[in-house]
PQR file with spaces between the fields and no chain letter, atoms N, CA, C, O and H, PARSE charges and radii, in Angstrom:
ATOM       1  N    MET     1    -145.674  -48.409 -146.820 -0.4000 1.5000
ATOM       2  CA   MET     1    -146.718  -47.429 -146.996 -0.0000 2.0000
ATOM       3  C    MET     1    -147.955  -47.898 -146.134  0.5500 1.7000
ATOM       4  O    MET     1    -148.568  -47.061 -145.471 -0.5500 1.4000
ATOM       5  N    LEU     2    -148.278  -49.049 -146.135 -0.4000 1.5000
ATOM       6  CA   LEU     2    -149.382  -49.548 -145.312 -0.0000 2.0000
ATOM       7  C    LEU     2    -149.181  -49.455 -143.792  0.5500 1.7000
ATOM       8  O    LEU     2    -150.132  -49.209 -143.051 -0.5500 1.4000
ATOM       9  H    LEU     2    -147.780  -49.729 -146.673  0.4000 1.0000
ATOM      10  N    GLY     3    -147.932  -49.654 -143.331 -0.4000 1.5000
ATOM      11  CA   GLY     3    -147.579  -49.578 -141.977 -0.0000 2.0000
ATOM      12  C    GLY     3    -147.898  -48.114 -141.441  0.5500 1.7000
ATOM      13  O    GLY     3    -148.216  -47.949 -140.263 -0.5500 1.4000
ATOM      14  H    GLY     3    -147.158  -49.854 -143.933  0.4000 1.0000
ATOM      15  N    LEU     4    -147.812  -47.121 -142.283 -0.4000 1.5000
ATOM      16  CA   LEU     4    -148.117  -45.827 -141.789 -0.0000 2.0000
ATOM      17  C    LEU     4    -149.678  -45.710 -141.457  0.5500 1.7000
ATOM      18  O    LEU     4    -150.089  -44.801 -140.735 -0.5500 1.4000
ATOM      19  H    LEU     4    -147.554  -47.254 -143.240  0.4000 1.0000
ATOM      20  N    ARG     5    -150.407  -46.531 -141.934 -0.4000 1.5000
ATOM      21  CA   ARG     5    -151.766  -46.420 -141.692 -0.0000 2.0000
ATOM      22  C    ARG     5    -152.232  -47.226 -140.442  0.5500 1.7000
ATOM      23  O    ARG     5    -153.424  -47.486 -140.283 -0.5500 1.4000
ATOM      24  H    ARG     5    -150.074  -47.269 -142.520  0.4000 1.0000
ATOM      25  N    THR     6    -151.269  -47.617 -139.554 -0.4000 1.5000
ATOM      26  CA   THR     6    -151.523  -48.310 -138.445 -0.0000 2.0000
ATOM      27  C    THR     6    -150.963  -47.548 -137.232  0.5500 1.7000
ATOM      28  O    THR     6    -149.988  -46.808 -137.367 -0.5500 1.4000
ATOM      29  H    THR     6    -150.300  -47.405 -139.683  0.4000 1.0000
ATOM      30  N    ALA     7    -151.571  -47.723 -136.056 -0.4000 1.5000
ATOM      31  CA   ALA     7    -151.096  -46.960 -134.910 -0.0000 2.0000
ATOM      32  C    ALA     7    -149.630  -47.249 -134.609  0.5500 1.7000
ATOM      33  O    ALA     7    -148.917  -46.391 -134.088 -0.5500 1.4000
ATOM      34  H    ALA     7    -152.362  -48.324 -135.946  0.4000 1.0000
ATOM      35  N    GLU     8    -149.135  -48.586 -134.971 -0.4000 1.5000
ATOM      36  CA   GLU     8    -147.756  -48.765 -134.642 -0.0000 2.0000
ATOM      37  C    GLU     8    -146.718  -48.266 -135.651  0.5500 1.7000
ATOM      38  O    GLU     8    -145.507  -48.393 -135.470 -0.5500 1.4000
ATOM      39  H    GLU     8    -149.714  -49.283 -135.394  0.4000 1.0000
ATOM      40  N    GLY     9    -147.220  -47.741 -136.629 -0.4000 1.5000
ATOM      41  CA   GLY     9    -146.265  -47.126 -137.850 -0.0000 2.0000
ATOM      42  C    GLY     9    -145.388  -48.226 -138.577  0.5500 1.7000
ATOM      43  O    GLY     9    -145.732  -49.407 -138.622 -0.5500 1.4000
ATOM      44  H    GLY     9    -148.203  -47.637 -136.776  0.4000 1.0000
ATOM      45  N    VAL    10    -144.332  -47.780 -139.088 -0.4000 1.5000
ATOM      46  CA   VAL    10    -143.456  -48.550 -139.863 -0.0000 2.0000
ATOM      47  C    VAL    10    -142.219  -48.809 -139.080  0.5500 1.7000
ATOM      48  O    VAL    10    -141.577  -47.900 -138.555 -0.5500 1.4000
ATOM      49  H    VAL    10    -144.053  -46.820 -139.051  0.4000 1.0000
ATOM      50  N    ASP    11    -141.874  -50.157 -139.006 -0.4000 1.5000
ATOM      51  CA   ASP    11    -140.572  -50.500 -138.392 -0.0000 2.0000
ATOM      52  C    ASP    11    -139.485  -50.297 -139.419  0.5500 1.7000
ATOM      53  O    ASP    11    -139.303  -51.132 -140.306 -0.5500 1.4000
ATOM      54  H    ASP    11    -142.395  -50.896 -139.433  0.4000 1.0000
ATOM      55  N    LEU    12    -138.807  -49.272 -139.320 -0.4000 1.5000
ATOM      56  CA   LEU    12    -137.745  -48.967 -140.298 -0.0000 2.0000
ATOM      57  C    LEU    12    -136.614  -49.929 -140.451  0.5500 1.7000
ATOM      58  O    LEU    12    -136.141  -50.184 -141.558 -0.5500 1.4000
ATOM      59  H    LEU    12    -138.955  -48.594 -138.599  0.4000 1.0000
ATOM      60  N    GLU    13    -136.158  -50.489 -139.292 -0.4000 1.5000
ATOM      61  CA   GLU    13    -135.172  -51.474 -139.451 -0.0000 2.0000
ATOM      62  C    GLU    13    -135.684  -52.760 -140.053  0.5500 1.7000
ATOM      63  O    GLU    13    -134.917  -53.415 -140.759 -0.5500 1.4000
ATOM      64  H    GLU    13    -136.542  -50.281 -138.393  0.4000 1.0000
ATOM      65  N    ARG    14    -136.904  -53.171 -139.836 -0.4000 1.5000
ATOM      66  CA   ARG    14    -137.339  -54.342 -140.443 -0.0000 2.0000
ATOM      67  C    ARG    14    -137.627  -54.159 -141.827  0.5500 1.7000
ATOM      68  O    ARG    14    -137.365  -55.083 -142.598 -0.5500 1.4000
ATOM      69  H    ARG    14    -137.527  -52.639 -139.263  0.4000 1.0000
ATOM      70  N    ALA    15    -138.209  -52.934 -142.324 -0.4000 1.5000
ATOM      71  CA   ALA    15    -138.374  -52.632 -143.708 -0.0000 2.0000
ATOM      72  C    ALA    15    -137.055  -52.599 -144.536  0.5500 1.7000
ATOM      73  O    ALA    15    -136.975  -53.059 -145.675 -0.5500 1.4000
ATOM      74  H    ALA    15    -138.422  -52.183 -141.698  0.4000 1.0000
ATOM      75  N    GLN    16    -136.051  -52.028 -143.875 -0.4000 1.5000
ATOM      76  CA   GLN    16    -134.698  -52.029 -144.594 -0.0000 2.0000
ATOM      77  C    GLN    16    -134.193  -53.457 -144.738  0.5500 1.7000
ATOM      78  O    GLN    16    -133.669  -53.855 -145.779 -0.5500 1.4000
ATOM      79  H    GLN    16    -136.116  -51.655 -142.950  0.4000 1.0000
ATOM      80  N    ALA    17    -134.375  -54.243 -143.617 -0.4000 1.5000
ATOM      81  CA   ALA    17    -133.885  -55.729 -143.806 -0.0000 2.0000
ATOM      82  C    ALA    17    -134.687  -56.567 -144.822  0.5500 1.7000
ATOM      83  O    ALA    17    -134.146  -57.498 -145.419 -0.5500 1.4000
ATOM      84  H    ALA    17    -134.801  -53.919 -142.772  0.4000 1.0000
ATOM      85  N    ARG    18    -135.860  -56.264 -144.998 -0.4000 1.5000
ATOM      86  CA   ARG    18    -136.636  -56.872 -145.983 -0.0000 2.0000
ATOM      87  C    ARG    18    -136.542  -56.486 -147.485  0.5500 1.7000
ATOM      88  O    ARG    18    -136.603  -57.287 -148.419 -0.5500 1.4000
ATOM      89  H    ARG    18    -136.299  -55.508 -144.513  0.4000 1.0000
ATOM      90  N    ALA    19    -136.370  -55.026 -147.587 -0.4000 1.5000
ATOM      91  CA   ALA    19    -136.108  -54.503 -148.885 -0.0000 2.0000
ATOM      92  C    ALA    19    -134.733  -54.363 -149.332  0.5500 1.7000
ATOM      93  O    ALA    19    -134.412  -54.253 -150.516 -0.5500 1.4000
ATOM      94  H    ALA    19    -136.321  -54.376 -146.829  0.4000 1.0000
ATOM      95  N    GLY    20    -133.878  -54.372 -148.281 -0.4000 1.5000
ATOM      96  CA   GLY    20    -132.427  -54.196 -148.704 -0.0000 2.0000
ATOM      97  C    GLY    20    -132.036  -52.641 -148.873  0.5500 1.7000
ATOM      98  O    GLY    20    -130.903  -52.306 -149.217 -0.5500 1.4000
ATOM      99  H    GLY    20    -134.139  -54.461 -147.320  0.4000 1.0000
ATOM     100  N    VAL    21    -133.018  -51.761 -148.615 -0.4000 1.5000
ATOM     101  CA   VAL    21    -132.858  -50.417 -148.847 -0.0000 2.0000
ATOM     102  C    VAL    21    -133.460  -49.632 -147.635  0.5500 1.7000
ATOM     103  O    VAL    21    -134.481  -50.079 -147.112 -0.5500 1.4000
ATOM     104  H    VAL    21    -133.939  -52.032 -148.335  0.4000 1.0000
ATOM     105  N    ASP    22    -132.889  -48.493 -147.163 -0.4000 1.5000
ATOM     106  CA   ASP    22    -133.424  -47.681 -146.188 -0.0000 2.0000
ATOM     107  C    ASP    22    -134.627  -47.020 -146.697  0.5500 1.7000
ATOM     108  O    ASP    22    -134.514  -46.236 -147.640 -0.5500 1.4000
ATOM     109  H    ASP    22    -132.060  -48.129 -147.588  0.4000 1.0000
ATOM     110  N    PRO    23    -135.914  -47.289 -146.100 -0.5600 1.5000
ATOM     111  CA   PRO    23    -137.074  -46.638 -146.677  0.2800 2.0000
ATOM     112  C    PRO    23    -137.055  -45.110 -146.646  0.5500 1.7000
ATOM     113  O    PRO    23    -137.864  -44.442 -147.290 -0.5500 1.4000
ATOM     114  N    ARG    24    -136.178  -44.624 -145.937 -0.4000 1.5000
ATOM     115  CA   ARG    24    -136.110  -43.080 -145.890 -0.0000 2.0000
ATOM     116  C    ARG    24    -135.446  -42.541 -147.095  0.5500 1.7000
ATOM     117  O    ARG    24    -135.674  -41.384 -147.449 -0.5500 1.4000
ATOM     118  H    ARG    24    -135.521  -45.166 -145.414  0.4000 1.0000
ATOM     119  N    LEU    25    -134.643  -43.306 -147.742 -0.4000 1.5000
ATOM     120  CA   LEU    25    -133.796  -42.765 -148.936 -0.0000 2.0000
ATOM     121  C    LEU    25    -134.777  -42.166 -149.940  0.5500 1.7000
ATOM     122  O    LEU    25    -135.840  -42.720 -150.221 -0.5500 1.4000
ATOM     123  H    LEU    25    -134.457  -44.245 -147.454  0.4000 1.0000
ATOM     124  N    GLY    26    -134.382  -41.035 -150.457 -0.4000 1.5000
ATOM     125  CA   GLY    26    -135.184  -40.434 -151.526 -0.0000 2.0000
ATOM     126  C    GLY    26    -136.353  -39.579 -150.865  0.5500 1.7000
ATOM     127  O    GLY    26    -136.945  -38.753 -151.559 -0.5500 1.4000
ATOM     128  H    GLY    26    -133.518  -40.585 -150.229  0.4000 1.0000
ATOM     129  N    ARG    27    -136.650  -39.749 -149.690 -0.4000 1.5000
ATOM     130  CA   ARG    27    -137.862  -39.180 -149.067 -0.0000 2.0000
ATOM     131  C    ARG    27    -137.520  -38.143 -147.993  0.5500 1.7000
ATOM     132  O    ARG    27    -138.427  -37.596 -147.364 -0.5500 1.4000
ATOM     133  H    ARG    27    -136.169  -40.420 -149.126  0.4000 1.0000
ATOM     134  N    GLU    28    -136.126  -37.837 -147.753 -0.4000 1.5000
ATOM     135  CA   GLU    28    -135.766  -37.064 -146.791 -0.0000 2.0000
ATOM     136  C    GLU    28    -136.418  -35.781 -146.748  0.5500 1.7000
ATOM     137  O    GLU    28    -136.868  -35.430 -145.657 -0.5500 1.4000
ATOM     138  H    GLU    28    -135.389  -38.281 -148.264  0.4000 1.0000
ATOM     139  N    ALA    29    -136.564  -34.937 -147.850 -0.4000 1.5000
ATOM     140  CA   ALA    29    -137.283  -33.792 -147.744 -0.0000 2.0000
ATOM     141  C    ALA    29    -138.749  -33.731 -147.260  0.5500 1.7000
ATOM     142  O    ALA    29    -139.185  -32.915 -146.448 -0.5500 1.4000
ATOM     143  H    ALA    29    -136.199  -35.222 -148.736  0.4000 1.0000
ATOM     144  N    ALA    30    -139.435  -34.694 -147.862 -0.4000 1.5000
ATOM     145  CA   ALA    30    -140.877  -34.958 -147.559 -0.0000 2.0000
ATOM     146  C    ALA    30    -141.034  -35.345 -145.922  0.5500 1.7000
ATOM     147  O    ALA    30    -141.908  -34.843 -145.214 -0.5500 1.4000
ATOM     148  H    ALA    30    -139.081  -35.357 -148.522  0.4000 1.0000
ATOM     149  N    ILE    31    -140.129  -36.234 -145.487 -0.4000 1.5000
ATOM     150  CA   ILE    31    -140.104  -36.665 -144.057 -0.0000 2.0000
ATOM     151  C    ILE    31    -139.833  -35.491 -143.138  0.5500 1.7000
ATOM     152  O    ILE    31    -140.445  -35.301 -142.087 -0.5500 1.4000
ATOM     153  H    ILE    31    -139.420  -36.641 -146.062  0.4000 1.0000
ATOM     154  N    ALA    32    -138.819  -34.678 -143.639 -0.4000 1.5000
ATOM     155  CA   ALA    32    -138.575  -33.352 -142.759 -0.0000 2.0000
ATOM     156  C    ALA    32    -139.787  -32.503 -142.747  0.5500 1.7000
ATOM     157  O    ALA    32    -140.197  -32.043 -141.681 -0.5500 1.4000
ATOM     158  H    ALA    32    -138.322  -34.832 -144.493  0.4000 1.0000
ATOM     159  N    ARG    33    -140.376  -32.272 -143.852 -0.4000 1.5000
ATOM     160  CA   ARG    33    -141.603  -31.374 -143.775 -0.0000 2.0000
ATOM     161  C    ARG    33    -142.613  -31.916 -142.768  0.5500 1.7000
ATOM     162  O    ARG    33    -143.078  -31.183 -141.895 -0.5500 1.4000
ATOM     163  H    ARG    33    -140.043  -32.646 -144.718  0.4000 1.0000
ATOM     164  N    HIS    34    -142.944  -33.162 -142.885 -0.4000 1.5000
ATOM     165  CA   HIS    34    -143.951  -33.734 -142.095 -0.0000 2.0000
ATOM     166  C    HIS    34    -143.477  -33.858 -140.513  0.5500 1.7000
ATOM     167  O    HIS    34    -144.265  -33.767 -139.572 -0.5500 1.4000
ATOM     168  H    HIS    34    -142.567  -33.758 -143.594  0.4000 1.0000
ATOM     169  N    PHE    35    -142.147  -34.067 -140.393 -0.4000 1.5000
ATOM     170  CA   PHE    35    -141.710  -33.897 -138.810 -0.0000 2.0000
ATOM     171  C    PHE    35    -141.990  -32.478 -138.469  0.5500 1.7000
ATOM     172  O    PHE    35    -142.548  -32.243 -137.398 -0.5500 1.4000
ATOM     173  H    PHE    35    -141.507  -34.141 -141.158  0.4000 1.0000
ATOM     174  N    ALA    36    -141.664  -31.516 -139.260 -0.4000 1.5000
ATOM     175  CA   ALA    36    -141.698  -30.123 -138.890 -0.0000 2.0000
ATOM     176  C    ALA    36    -143.139  -29.685 -138.366  0.5500 1.7000
ATOM     177  O    ALA    36    -143.326  -28.925 -137.416 -0.5500 1.4000
ATOM     178  H    ALA    36    -141.211  -31.707 -140.130  0.4000 1.0000
ATOM     179  N    THR    37    -144.103  -30.277 -139.125 -0.4000 1.5000
ATOM     180  CA   THR    37    -145.546  -29.962 -138.783 -0.0000 2.0000
ATOM     181  C    THR    37    -146.021  -30.867 -137.673  0.5500 1.7000
ATOM     182  O    THR    37    -147.063  -30.533 -137.108 -0.5500 1.4000
ATOM     183  H    THR    37    -143.950  -30.894 -139.897  0.4000 1.0000
ATOM     184  N    GLY    38    -145.410  -31.955 -137.285 -0.4000 1.5000
ATOM     185  CA   GLY    38    -145.753  -32.815 -136.257 -0.0000 2.0000
ATOM     186  C    GLY    38    -146.807  -34.027 -136.931  0.5500 1.7000
ATOM     187  O    GLY    38    -147.381  -34.838 -136.205 -0.5500 1.4000
ATOM     188  H    GLY    38    -144.564  -32.226 -137.744  0.4000 1.0000
ATOM     189  N    ALA    39    -146.930  -34.012 -138.132 -0.4000 1.5000
ATOM     190  CA   ALA    39    -147.840  -34.990 -138.722 -0.0000 2.0000
ATOM     191  C    ALA    39    -147.201  -36.356 -138.813  0.5500 1.7000
ATOM     192  O    ALA    39    -147.880  -37.369 -138.986 -0.5500 1.4000
ATOM     193  H    ALA    39    -146.464  -33.353 -138.722  0.4000 1.0000
ATOM     194  N    LEU    40    -145.821  -36.369 -138.689 -0.4000 1.5000
ATOM     195  CA   LEU    40    -145.027  -37.604 -138.734 -0.0000 2.0000
ATOM     196  C    LEU    40    -144.015  -37.622 -137.559  0.5500 1.7000
ATOM     197  O    LEU    40    -143.270  -36.682 -137.283 -0.5500 1.4000
ATOM     198  H    LEU    40    -145.270  -35.547 -138.548  0.4000 1.0000
ATOM     199  N    LEU    41    -144.074  -38.714 -136.950 -0.4000 1.5000
ATOM     200  CA   LEU    41    -142.986  -38.822 -135.824 -0.0000 2.0000
ATOM     201  C    LEU    41    -142.133  -40.005 -136.000  0.5500 1.7000
ATOM     202  O    LEU    41    -142.528  -40.941 -136.695 -0.5500 1.4000
ATOM     203  H    LEU    41    -144.679  -39.478 -137.174  0.4000 1.0000
ATOM     204  N    GLN    42    -140.923  -40.027 -135.384 -0.4000 1.5000
ATOM     205  CA   GLN    42    -140.090  -41.213 -135.361 -0.0000 2.0000
ATOM     206  C    GLN    42    -139.805  -41.533 -133.853  0.5500 1.7000
ATOM     207  O    GLN    42    -139.158  -40.781 -133.124 -0.5500 1.4000
ATOM     208  H    GLN    42    -140.602  -39.267 -134.820  0.4000 1.0000
ATOM     209  N    ASP    43    -140.351  -42.715 -133.462 -0.4000 1.5000
ATOM     210  CA   ASP    43    -140.199  -43.186 -132.139 -0.0000 2.0000
ATOM     211  C    ASP    43    -139.257  -44.458 -132.139  0.5500 1.7000
ATOM     212  O    ASP    43    -139.668  -45.607 -132.303 -0.5500 1.4000
ATOM     213  H    ASP    43    -140.878  -43.326 -134.054  0.4000 1.0000
ATOM     214  N    GLY    44    -137.911  -44.088 -131.930 -0.4000 1.5000
ATOM     215  CA   GLY    44    -136.991  -45.190 -131.957 -0.0000 2.0000
ATOM     216  C    GLY    44    -136.874  -45.522 -133.361  0.5500 1.7000
ATOM     217  O    GLY    44    -136.672  -44.615 -134.169 -0.5500 1.4000
ATOM     218  H    GLY    44    -137.578  -43.155 -131.797  0.4000 1.0000
ATOM     219  N    ASP    45    -136.995  -46.903 -133.793 -0.4000 1.5000
ATOM     220  CA   ASP    45    -136.958  -47.306 -135.173 -0.0000 2.0000
ATOM     221  C    ASP    45    -138.298  -47.394 -135.888  0.5500 1.7000
ATOM     222  O    ASP    45    -138.486  -48.097 -136.881 -0.5500 1.4000
ATOM     223  H    ASP    45    -137.159  -47.640 -133.137  0.4000 1.0000
ATOM     224  N    ARG    46    -139.204  -46.635 -135.313 -0.4000 1.5000
ATOM     225  CA   ARG    46    -140.654  -46.581 -135.920 -0.0000 2.0000
ATOM     226  C    ARG    46    -140.908  -45.303 -136.452  0.5500 1.7000
ATOM     227  O    ARG    46    -140.581  -44.306 -135.808 -0.5500 1.4000
ATOM     228  H    ARG    46    -139.052  -46.064 -134.506  0.4000 1.0000
ATOM     229  N    LEU    47    -141.465  -45.213 -137.574 -0.4000 1.5000
ATOM     230  CA   LEU    47    -141.956  -44.146 -138.277 -0.0000 2.0000
ATOM     231  C    LEU    47    -143.463  -44.183 -138.168  0.5500 1.7000
ATOM     232  O    LEU    47    -144.064  -45.109 -138.713 -0.5500 1.4000
ATOM     233  H    LEU    47    -141.731  -46.022 -138.097  0.4000 1.0000
ATOM     234  N    ARG    48    -144.159  -43.191 -137.468 -0.4000 1.5000
ATOM     235  CA   ARG    48    -145.676  -43.187 -137.422 -0.0000 2.0000
ATOM     236  C    ARG    48    -146.326  -42.039 -137.523  0.5500 1.7000
ATOM     237  O    ARG    48    -145.693  -40.993 -137.377 -0.5500 1.4000
ATOM     238  H    ARG    48    -143.670  -42.439 -137.025  0.4000 1.0000
ATOM     239  N    VAL    49    -147.542  -42.020 -137.757 -0.4000 1.5000
ATOM     240  CA   VAL    49    -148.453  -40.864 -137.772 -0.0000 2.0000
ATOM     241  C    VAL    49    -149.257  -40.726 -136.642  0.5500 1.7000
ATOM     242  O    VAL    49    -150.070  -41.621 -136.413 -0.5500 1.4000
ATOM     243  H    VAL    49    -148.057  -42.869 -137.876  0.4000 1.0000
ATOM     244  N    PRO    50    -149.162  -39.563 -135.734 -0.5600 1.5000
ATOM     245  CA   PRO    50    -149.936  -39.519 -134.600  0.2800 2.0000
ATOM     246  C    PRO    50    -151.474  -39.478 -134.909  0.5500 1.7000
ATOM     247  O    PRO    50    -151.897  -38.958 -135.942 -0.5500 1.4000
ATOM     248  N    HIS    51    -152.196  -39.982 -134.078 -0.4000 1.5000
ATOM     249  CA   HIS    51    -153.729  -39.906 -134.322 -0.0000 2.0000
ATOM     250  C    HIS    51    -154.348  -38.745 -134.710  0.5500 1.7000
ATOM     251  O    HIS    51    -155.224  -38.824 -135.572 -0.5500 1.4000
ATOM     252  H    HIS    51    -151.852  -40.405 -133.239  0.4000 1.0000
ATOM     253  N    PRO    52    -154.023  -37.553 -134.179 -0.5600 1.5000
ATOM     254  CA   PRO    52    -154.605  -36.263 -134.687  0.2800 2.0000
ATOM     255  C    PRO    52    -154.296  -36.013 -136.155  0.5500 1.7000
ATOM     256  O    PRO    52    -154.991  -35.218 -136.788 -0.5500 1.4000
ATOM     257  N    SER    53    -153.354  -36.614 -136.682 -0.4000 1.5000
ATOM     258  CA   SER    53    -152.839  -36.351 -138.088 -0.0000 2.0000
ATOM     259  C    SER    53    -153.463  -37.361 -139.030  0.5500 1.7000
ATOM     260  O    SER    53    -153.309  -37.254 -140.246 -0.5500 1.4000
ATOM     261  H    SER    53    -152.789  -37.259 -136.167  0.4000 1.0000
ATOM     262  N    TRP    54    -154.197  -38.385 -138.456 -0.4000 1.5000
ATOM     263  CA   TRP    54    -154.816  -39.433 -139.321 -0.0000 2.0000
ATOM     264  C    TRP    54    -155.711  -38.782 -140.404  0.5500 1.7000
ATOM     265  O    TRP    54    -155.847  -39.325 -141.501 -0.5500 1.4000
ATOM     266  H    TRP    54    -154.323  -38.472 -137.467  0.4000 1.0000
ATOM     267  N    ILE    55    -156.343  -37.573 -140.079 -0.4000 1.5000
ATOM     268  CA   ILE    55    -157.280  -36.985 -141.026 -0.0000 2.0000
ATOM     269  C    ILE    55    -156.563  -36.504 -142.439  0.5500 1.7000
ATOM     270  O    ILE    55    -157.184  -36.399 -143.496 -0.5500 1.4000
ATOM     271  H    ILE    55    -156.232  -37.132 -139.188  0.4000 1.0000
ATOM     272  N    VAL    56    -155.246  -36.249 -142.290 -0.4000 1.5000
ATOM     273  CA   VAL    56    -154.495  -35.997 -143.456 -0.0000 2.0000
ATOM     274  C    VAL    56    -153.584  -37.114 -143.918  0.5500 1.7000
ATOM     275  O    VAL    56    -152.626  -36.885 -144.657 -0.5500 1.4000
ATOM     276  H    VAL    56    -154.742  -36.334 -141.431  0.4000 1.0000
ATOM     277  N    LEU    57    -153.880  -38.298 -143.490 -0.4000 1.5000
ATOM     278  CA   LEU    57    -153.046  -39.401 -143.829 -0.0000 2.0000
ATOM     279  C    LEU    57    -152.909  -39.713 -145.278  0.5500 1.7000
ATOM     280  O    LEU    57    -151.833  -40.088 -145.742 -0.5500 1.4000
ATOM     281  H    LEU    57    -154.658  -38.484 -142.890  0.4000 1.0000
ATOM     282  N    ASP    58    -154.002  -39.561 -146.015 -0.4000 1.5000
ATOM     283  CA   ASP    58    -153.879  -39.860 -147.500 -0.0000 2.0000
ATOM     284  C    ASP    58    -152.972  -38.860 -148.243  0.5500 1.7000
ATOM     285  O    ASP    58    -152.292  -39.238 -149.196 -0.5500 1.4000
ATOM     286  H    ASP    58    -154.876  -39.256 -145.638  0.4000 1.0000
ATOM     287  N    GLY    59    -152.961  -37.646 -147.830 -0.4000 1.5000
ATOM     288  CA   GLY    59    -152.118  -36.608 -148.468 -0.0000 2.0000
ATOM     289  C    GLY    59    -150.516  -36.916 -148.027  0.5500 1.7000
ATOM     290  O    GLY    59    -149.556  -36.850 -148.794 -0.5500 1.4000
ATOM     291  H    GLY    59    -153.514  -37.339 -147.056  0.4000 1.0000
ATOM     292  N    LEU    60    -150.482  -37.212 -146.826 -0.4000 1.5000
ATOM     293  CA   LEU    60    -149.131  -37.493 -146.282 -0.0000 2.0000
ATOM     294  C    LEU    60    -148.387  -38.600 -146.995  0.5500 1.7000
ATOM     295  O    LEU    60    -147.248  -38.466 -147.441 -0.5500 1.4000
ATOM     296  H    LEU    60    -151.262  -37.266 -146.203  0.4000 1.0000
ATOM     297  N    VAL    61    -149.220  -39.864 -147.083 -0.4000 1.5000
ATOM     298  CA   VAL    61    -148.666  -40.990 -147.779 -0.0000 2.0000
ATOM     299  C    VAL    61    -148.365  -40.647 -149.270  0.5500 1.7000
ATOM     300  O    VAL    61    -147.357  -41.052 -149.850 -0.5500 1.4000
ATOM     301  H    VAL    61    -150.145  -39.973 -146.721  0.4000 1.0000
ATOM     302  N    ALA    62    -149.303  -39.886 -149.827 -0.4000 1.5000
ATOM     303  CA   ALA    62    -149.120  -39.597 -151.254 -0.0000 2.0000
ATOM     304  C    ALA    62    -147.887  -38.756 -151.529  0.5500 1.7000
ATOM     305  O    ALA    62    -147.224  -38.918 -152.553 -0.5500 1.4000
ATOM     306  H    ALA    62    -150.122  -39.558 -149.356  0.4000 1.0000
ATOM     307  N    ASP    63    -147.566  -37.787 -150.532 -0.4000 1.5000
ATOM     308  CA   ASP    63    -146.398  -36.984 -150.567 -0.0000 2.0000
ATOM     309  C    ASP    63    -145.079  -37.848 -150.359  0.5500 1.7000
ATOM     310  O    ASP    63    -144.035  -37.556 -150.942 -0.5500 1.4000
ATOM     311  H    ASP    63    -148.105  -37.655 -149.700  0.4000 1.0000
ATOM     312  N    LEU    64    -145.183  -38.869 -149.542 -0.4000 1.5000
ATOM     313  CA   LEU    64    -143.997  -39.787 -149.291 -0.0000 2.0000
ATOM     314  C    LEU    64    -143.729  -40.733 -150.214  0.5500 1.7000
ATOM     315  O    LEU    64    -142.579  -41.156 -150.326 -0.5500 1.4000
ATOM     316  H    LEU    64    -146.031  -39.106 -149.068  0.4000 1.0000
ATOM     317  N    PHE    65    -144.819  -41.228 -151.058 -0.4000 1.5000
ATOM     318  CA   PHE    65    -144.658  -42.223 -151.920 -0.0000 2.0000
ATOM     319  C    PHE    65    -145.071  -41.938 -153.200  0.5500 1.7000
ATOM     320  O    PHE    65    -144.970  -42.787 -154.085 -0.5500 1.4000
ATOM     321  H    PHE    65    -145.754  -40.884 -150.967  0.4000 1.0000
């Protein structure tokens, strides 16, 4: 969750290796909603919030977690 609050975002592969679970599991619908609005992006193995969407970051993180 804290990784989304950085410009680099969350390294999904690293998060999965550390937790033993894909961090997207159970969050597919919320992730898809935010992808559709452009508030959430996936760049390779990174999930990140683009700078213009930082203003809605609290709501986005609450929706995901």
